[in-house]
C-alpha positions as CSV (number, residue, x, y, z in Angstrom):
1,M,72.7,43.3,128.0
2,K,71.7,41.6,131.3
3,F,70.4,38.1,131.1
4,K,67.3,37.7,133.2
5,K,66.9,34.0,132.3
6,N,69.1,31.2,133.8
7,I,71.7,30.8,131.0
8,G,75.3,29.9,131.3
9,I,78.2,27.5,130.7
10,V,77.2,23.9,131.2
11,S,80.4,22.3,130.0
12,Y,83.8,23.2,128.5
13,G,86.8,21.6,127.0
14,A,90.2,22.8,125.8
15,C,92.9,21.4,123.4
16,L,96.5,22.5,122.9
17,P,99.0,21.0,120.5
18,T,101.5,18.7,122.2
19,Q,104.6,20.8,121.2
20,A,105.9,24.3,121.8
21,I,108.9,26.5,121.0
22,A,110.8,28.6,123.5
23,A,111.1,32.3,122.9
24,S,114.9,32.0,123.3
25,E,115.0,29.7,120.2
26,I,113.3,32.4,118.1
27,E,115.5,35.1,119.5
28,K,118.6,33.1,118.6
29,T,117.3,32.5,115.0
30,Q,116.4,36.2,114.6
31,G,119.8,37.4,115.9
32,R,118.3,39.1,119.0
33,D,119.8,39.1,122.5
34,I,118.5,36.1,124.4
35,G,115.7,37.2,126.7
36,S,115.3,40.6,125.1
37,V,111.9,40.0,123.4
38,S,110.5,37.4,125.8
39,K,111.1,39.7,128.8
40,S,109.4,42.6,127.0
41,L,106.3,40.6,125.9
42,G,106.2,38.4,129.0
43,V,106.0,35.2,126.9
44,D,108.4,32.4,127.6
45,Q,107.2,29.9,124.9
46,K,104.3,29.3,122.5
47,T,102.4,26.3,121.3
48,V,103.1,24.9,117.8
49,P,100.6,22.8,115.8
50,G,101.7,19.4,114.5
51,I,101.6,18.8,110.8
52,D,98.4,16.9,111.2
53,E,96.7,19.6,113.3
54,D,94.6,22.5,112.1
55,T,91.7,24.6,113.4
56,A,89.2,21.9,112.7
57,T,91.1,19.1,114.4
58,L,91.8,21.2,117.5
59,A,88.2,22.4,117.7
60,T,87.0,18.8,117.5
61,D,89.2,17.6,120.3
62,A,88.2,20.5,122.5
63,S,84.6,19.9,121.8
64,L,84.9,16.1,122.5
65,Q,86.3,17.0,125.9
66,A,83.3,19.3,126.5
67,L,80.8,16.6,125.5
68,E,82.5,14.0,127.7
69,R,82.3,16.4,130.7
70,L,78.7,17.3,129.9
71,G,77.4,14.3,131.8
72,V,73.7,14.9,130.8
73,K,71.5,14.3,127.7
74,Q,72.9,16.2,124.7
75,E,70.4,18.7,123.3
76,I,72.8,20.7,121.1
77,E,71.0,22.6,118.4
78,A,73.5,25.3,117.4
79,L,77.3,25.4,116.8
80,F,79.5,28.4,115.9
81,V,83.2,28.4,115.3
82,G,85.3,31.6,115.6
83,S,88.7,31.6,113.9
84,E,90.9,33.5,111.6
85,S,92.6,30.4,110.3
86,H,89.8,28.3,109.0
87,P,91.2,25.4,106.9
88,Y,89.2,26.4,103.8
89,A,88.5,29.8,102.3
90,V,85.2,28.5,101.1
91,K,83.8,25.6,103.1
92,P,82.8,25.8,106.8
93,T,84.9,24.4,109.6
94,G,81.7,23.9,111.6
95,T,80.3,21.2,109.4
96,I,83.5,19.2,109.8
97,V,83.5,19.6,113.5
98,K,79.7,18.7,113.8
99,E,80.2,15.6,111.7
100,A,83.2,14.5,113.7
101,L,81.3,15.0,117.0
102,G,78.3,12.9,115.7
103,L,75.8,15.7,116.3
104,S,72.4,15.9,114.6
105,E,72.1,17.5,111.1
106,N,69.2,19.6,112.5
107,M,71.7,22.3,113.5
108,S,72.1,26.1,113.3
109,L,75.7,26.5,112.3
110,A,78.2,29.1,111.0
111,D,81.8,30.1,110.9
112,L,82.7,33.5,112.3
113,Q,85.7,35.8,111.7
114,F,86.6,38.8,113.8
115,A,90.3,38.3,114.5
116,C,90.9,37.3,118.1
117,K,87.3,38.0,119.3
118,A,85.5,35.6,116.9
119,G,85.3,33.0,119.6
120,T,83.6,35.3,122.2
121,Q,81.3,36.5,119.4
122,A,80.3,32.8,119.1
123,L,79.7,32.8,122.9
124,Q,77.3,35.7,122.6
125,I,75.4,34.2,119.7
126,C,75.0,30.9,121.5
127,A,73.7,32.7,124.6
128,S,71.2,34.6,122.4
129,Y,70.0,31.4,120.8
130,I,69.3,29.9,124.1
131,A,67.6,33.1,125.5
132,S,65.3,33.3,122.5
133,G,64.4,29.6,122.7
134,M,66.0,28.8,119.3
135,A,68.3,26.2,120.9
136,K,68.3,24.2,124.2
137,Q,72.1,23.9,124.1
138,A,74.7,25.6,121.9
139,V,78.4,25.1,121.3
140,A,80.7,28.2,121.0
141,I,84.2,27.4,119.8
142,G,87.3,29.6,119.5
143,A,90.2,27.9,117.6
144,D,93.2,29.1,115.7
145,T,96.5,28.0,114.2
146,A,98.0,31.5,113.9
147,Q,100.6,32.4,111.3
148,A,103.6,34.8,111.5
149,A,106.1,35.7,108.8
150,P,109.7,34.6,109.5
151,G,111.5,37.4,111.3
152,D,108.3,39.2,112.4
153,V,107.8,40.0,116.1
154,L,104.6,37.9,115.8
155,E,106.7,34.8,115.7
156,F,107.2,35.1,119.4
157,T,103.4,34.9,120.2
158,A,101.3,33.5,117.3
159,S,100.4,30.1,118.5
160,A,97.7,27.4,118.3
161,G,94.9,26.1,120.4
162,A,91.1,25.6,120.8
163,V,88.4,25.8,123.4
164,S,84.8,24.8,123.3
165,F,82.0,26.0,125.6
166,I,78.6,24.4,125.7
167,L,75.8,26.8,126.9
168,G,72.5,25.9,128.2
169,K,69.9,26.3,131.0
170,Q,70.3,23.1,133.1
171,N,73.2,22.1,135.4
172,I,75.0,25.4,134.9
173,L,78.7,25.7,135.9
174,A,79.0,29.5,135.5
175,K,75.9,31.7,135.0
176,L,76.1,34.4,132.4
177,I,75.0,37.6,134.1
178,A,75.6,40.2,131.3
179,T,77.5,40.9,128.1
180,G,78.2,43.8,125.9
181,S,80.4,44.9,122.9
182,V,82.0,47.8,121.2
183,A,83.4,48.1,117.6
184,T,85.1,50.6,115.4
185,D,86.9,50.6,112.0
186,T,90.4,50.7,113.4
187,P,92.8,48.9,111.0
188,D,95.6,47.6,113.3
189,F,96.0,44.1,111.9
190,W,94.9,42.6,108.6
191,R,95.6,40.1,105.8
192,R,94.3,40.2,102.3
193,S,92.9,37.1,100.6
194,G,95.7,34.9,99.2
195,E,98.4,36.4,101.5
196,A,100.2,33.8,103.6
197,Y,100.9,36.1,106.6
198,P,99.1,39.0,108.3
199,K,100.4,42.6,108.5
200,H,100.1,44.8,111.6
201,A,100.5,48.4,112.6
202,G,103.3,47.7,115.1
203,R,103.0,49.8,118.3
204,F,99.7,51.3,117.1
205,T,98.1,47.9,117.8
206,G,98.1,49.1,121.4
207,E,96.5,52.6,121.2
208,P,94.0,53.4,119.8
209,A,93.2,49.7,119.2
210,Y,93.6,47.2,122.0
211,F,93.4,49.5,125.0
212,Y,90.6,51.8,123.8
213,H,88.3,48.9,123.0
214,V,89.1,46.7,126.0
215,E,88.7,49.6,128.4
216,T,85.5,50.9,126.8
217,A,83.8,47.5,126.7
218,T,84.8,46.7,130.3
219,K,83.7,50.1,131.7
220,N,80.4,49.9,129.9
221,L,79.6,46.5,131.3
222,L,80.6,47.4,134.8
223,K,78.5,50.5,134.6
224,E,75.5,48.5,133.4
225,I,75.7,45.9,136.1
226,K,76.6,48.5,138.8
227,L,79.8,46.8,139.9
228,E,83.3,48.1,140.5
229,P,86.7,46.2,140.0
230,K,86.9,45.4,143.7
231,D,83.6,43.4,143.4
232,I,85.2,41.0,140.8
233,D,87.2,37.9,141.9
234,H,88.9,37.1,138.5
235,C,89.5,39.4,135.6
236,I,90.5,38.2,132.1
237,F,91.6,40.5,129.3
238,H,92.7,39.4,125.8
239,T,96.3,38.2,125.8
240,P,98.2,39.1,122.6
241,N,101.1,39.0,125.1
242,A,101.4,39.2,128.9
243,K,102.2,42.9,128.9
244,F,98.9,44.3,127.5
245,P,96.5,42.6,129.9
246,Q,98.6,43.6,132.9
247,L,98.7,47.2,131.8
248,V,94.9,47.4,131.0
249,A,94.1,45.6,134.3
250,K,96.1,48.2,136.3
251,K,94.5,51.1,134.3
252,L,91.0,49.8,135.1
253,G,91.7,49.3,138.8
254,F,92.2,45.5,139.0
255,T,94.9,43.9,141.0
256,K,97.6,41.4,140.0
257,E,95.9,38.8,142.1
258,Q,92.6,39.2,140.2
259,L,94.4,38.7,136.9
260,A,96.9,36.0,137.8
261,N,95.0,32.8,136.9
262,S,94.3,34.1,133.4
263,L,97.9,34.7,132.3
264,I,98.5,31.3,130.6
265,V,99.8,33.3,127.6
266,K,103.2,33.1,129.2
267,K,103.4,29.4,128.4
268,I,101.2,29.0,125.3
269,G,101.4,32.3,123.4
270,N,98.5,34.1,121.7
271,T,96.0,31.5,120.4
272,Y,94.0,34.3,118.8
273,A,90.3,33.4,118.6
274,A,90.9,30.9,121.4
275,A,93.0,33.2,123.7
276,A,90.4,34.9,125.9
277,M,88.3,31.8,126.1
278,L,91.2,29.5,127.0
279,A,92.1,32.0,129.8
280,L,88.4,31.7,130.9
281,A,88.9,27.9,130.9
282,A,92.0,28.2,133.0
283,V,90.2,30.4,135.5
284,L,87.2,28.0,135.6
285,D,89.6,25.2,136.4
286,K,90.3,27.0,139.7
287,A,87.3,29.2,140.5
288,K,85.2,28.7,143.6
289,T,81.4,28.9,144.1
290,G,80.0,32.4,144.1
291,E,83.0,34.0,142.5
292,K,82.5,36.6,139.8
293,I,84.6,36.4,136.6
294,L,84.9,39.3,134.2
295,L,86.1,38.6,130.7
296,T,86.9,41.1,128.0
297,S,88.2,39.9,124.6
298,Y,89.6,41.9,121.8
299,G,89.6,41.5,118.0
300,S,91.7,43.6,115.7
301,G,89.9,45.6,113.1
302,A,88.5,46.4,115.9
303,G,86.2,45.5,118.7
304,A,85.8,44.0,122.1
305,D,83.3,41.7,123.9
306,S,82.8,41.9,127.7
307,F,81.1,39.3,129.9
308,L,80.3,38.7,133.6
309,F,79.9,35.2,134.9
310,E,79.1,33.9,138.4
311,V,80.4,30.5,139.4
312,A,77.9,27.9,140.5
313,K,78.5,25.1,143.0
314,E,78.0,22.6,140.2
315,L,81.4,23.6,138.8
316,E,83.3,22.5,142.0
317,V,81.3,19.3,142.3
318,R,81.8,18.2,138.7
319,R,85.4,19.4,138.4
320,E,86.5,16.8,141.0
321,R,85.9,14.1,138.5
322,W,87.7,15.7,135.5
323,N,91.1,14.8,134.1
324,N,93.3,16.7,131.7
325,L,92.7,20.2,133.0
326,L,94.4,23.0,131.0
327,A,97.3,23.3,133.4
328,S,98.2,19.6,132.8
329,Q,98.2,20.1,129.1
330,I,100.5,23.0,129.4
331,K,102.8,21.0,131.7
332,K,103.1,18.3,129.0
333,L,104.2,20.6,126.2
334,K,107.3,19.3,124.4
335,L,109.8,21.9,123.3
336,I,111.0,21.7,119.6
337,N,113.7,23.6,117.7
338,Y,113.2,26.4,115.1
339,Q,113.6,24.2,112.1
340,E,110.8,21.8,113.3
341,Y,108.7,24.9,114.1
342,R,109.0,26.4,110.6
343,E,108.3,23.0,108.9
344,A,105.1,22.7,110.9
345,V,103.7,26.3,110.4
346,D,104.8,26.6,106.8
347,L,102.6,23.6,105.9
348,L,99.7,25.3,107.5
349,S,100.4,28.6,105.8
350,H,100.5,27.4,102.2
């Protein structure tokens, strides 16, 4: 779908936990050769939530940064939170975040769940609300504190983080040109109600799951907007690890340079519903006026959302006044040991 109206990102914020665990620490605990898994996945370390951090607190902190950066009158009338680790099975995360932010009770609001693409689904819904006139500004949040069973390969990547995008029509930082989605019933990753940890289909999470959906959504969007990979300045593909996005970028005809700024997964791991959107935040922290950004997320189960943004001059102007960009948060991460890691994640899992 092409957006004829002037709609786009008017502010954004990101929040990572303050601690991380090195892949080598997990390899040592699992009895693997040091460097064997981290080299294969391309992930050196991953973030770990503190005992007082969950999806709601991380989402709130990311949104507070987005509101602080907004710099204009707030007219937020919709808020959607995408996550697969909502603190409550029955009670919305969004109401907690809205209240903490001090937003009006006159609000369209819902929690979303579609594995790792729940956040980008929120982005699409917010854009649709604005295009239809149902909201002047809308907040799309992707946030997760992902779980992994002890000894599972997911331990090397399942991490935590949140990102918040405010969409609107005025003072746009990155204009939304078009978006589209694909979805099939492909059971590659799942968790039944009451289970502490998810299950996955191992190598089958690649094909026909991740690669089919990401490639199809991306090709469909490029065809609709009549662009080729060479016309794009930055490409972002969902990052369950660093290996998959590099492979799919190459298959689609994108270069390493086009992908480079999005590969923050190497230092933060897979933040699930926040992953593709955090990568977008990392790219926006560096992007220049007029540059085109292609983003394709992926959610197990399975589906993909694809977007094209064009950077406005407003981004470079306002970014000069901002502190605490995503790169600075990554640089400040404090490494912890495996015992500290398990204590933190076990509290969140039970």
